[in-house]
VEXDREN-2710 file (C-alpha; in Angstrom, 1 decimal):
% VEXDREN-2710
k/r/px/py/pz
1/MET/22.7/13.7/-11.3
2/LEU/21.1/10.3/-11.4
3/ASP/23.1/9.3/-8.3
4/GLY/21.5/12.2/-6.5
5/LEU/18.1/11.0/-7.6
6/LEU/18.8/7.6/-6.2
7/ARG/19.8/9.1/-2.9
8/ALA/16.7/11.3/-2.9
9/LEU/14.6/8.3/-3.6
10/GLU/16.2/6.4/-0.7
11/LEU/15.6/9.3/1.7
12/TRP/12.0/9.7/0.5
13/SER/11.3/6.0/0.9
14/HIS/12.5/5.9/4.5
15/LYS/10.1/8.6/5.5
16/ASN/7.4/6.2/6.4
17/ASN/9.2/3.0/5.8
18/PRO/6.3/0.6/5.1
19/LYS/7.0/-2.8/3.7
20/ILE/6.0/-1.8/0.2
21/GLN/6.6/1.8/-0.7
22/LEU/4.2/3.0/-3.4
23/PHE/4.4/6.4/-5.2
24/SER/1.8/8.2/-7.2
25/VAL/2.5/9.4/-10.7
26/LYS/2.7/13.0/-9.4
27/GLU/5.2/12.0/-6.7
28/VAL/7.4/10.2/-9.2
29/ALA/7.3/13.2/-11.6
30/GLU/8.4/15.5/-8.7
31/LEU/11.2/13.1/-7.8
32/LEU/12.5/12.9/-11.4
33/GLY/11.9/16.5/-12.2
34/CYS/9.4/16.0/-15.0
35/SER/5.7/16.3/-15.6
36/PRO/3.1/13.6/-14.7
37/ARG/2.4/13.4/-18.4
38/THR/6.0/12.2/-19.0
39/ILE/5.6/9.5/-16.4
40/LYS/2.3/8.3/-17.9
41/GLY/4.1/8.2/-21.3
42/LEU/6.9/6.1/-19.8
43/ILE/4.2/3.8/-18.4
44/HIS/1.7/3.4/-21.2
45/ASP/3.5/4.4/-24.5
46/LYS/7.1/3.4/-24.0
47/LYS/6.4/0.7/-21.4
48/GLU/9.7/1.6/-19.6
49/LEU/8.3/2.0/-16.1
50/ARG/6.5/-0.8/-14.3
51/TYR/3.4/0.0/-12.3
52/LEU/0.4/-1.4/-10.6
53/THR/-3.1/-0.1/-10.1
54/VAL/-4.8/0.3/-6.8
55/GLY/-8.4/0.9/-7.6
56/ARG/-8.2/3.4/-10.4
57/GLU/-4.9/4.9/-9.2
58/ILE/-1.6/4.2/-10.8
59/LYS/1.1/3.4/-8.3
60/ILE/4.8/2.8/-8.8
61/ARG/6.9/0.7/-6.4
62/HIS/10.1/2.0/-4.9
63/GLN/12.2/-0.8/-6.5
64/ASP/10.7/-0.1/-10.0
65/ILE/11.7/3.6/-9.8
66/GLU/15.2/2.6/-8.6
67/PHE/15.5/0.1/-11.5
68/PHE/14.3/2.7/-14.0
69/ILE/16.9/5.2/-12.7
70/LYS/19.7/2.6/-12.7
71/GLN/18.9/1.6/-16.3
72/ARG/19.7/5.2/-17.3
73/LEU/23.0/5.7/-15.5
74/ARG/25.7/6.5/-18.0
75/LEU/29.4/6.5/-17.2
76/SER/31.1/9.9/-17.5
77/VAL/34.4/10.3/-19.3
78/TYR/36.0/10.5/-15.8
79/ASP/34.3/7.2/-14.8
80/GLN/35.5/5.5/-18.0
81/GLY/39.1/6.6/-17.3
82/ILE/39.3/8.7/-20.5
83/LEU/40.0/11.9/-18.6
84/LYS/41.7/12.3/-15.3
END
């Protein structure tokens, strides 16, 4: 599932392809399939997702979303060679 998210993020980021791709809290929530409140919690409470502010808006860079997803990748029993 997380691999699919990484692919979706890659496709989404190539839509406009600026030098720095920034996402709003709402866009990140839609991408990850959760609520904007969850994303704000990851930013402010747990401090697990890096962000920047542009004016009063919270923005998350493409590479920070990718890093966040990769941190959560877990090997399945098939990937670990336990089951074949």
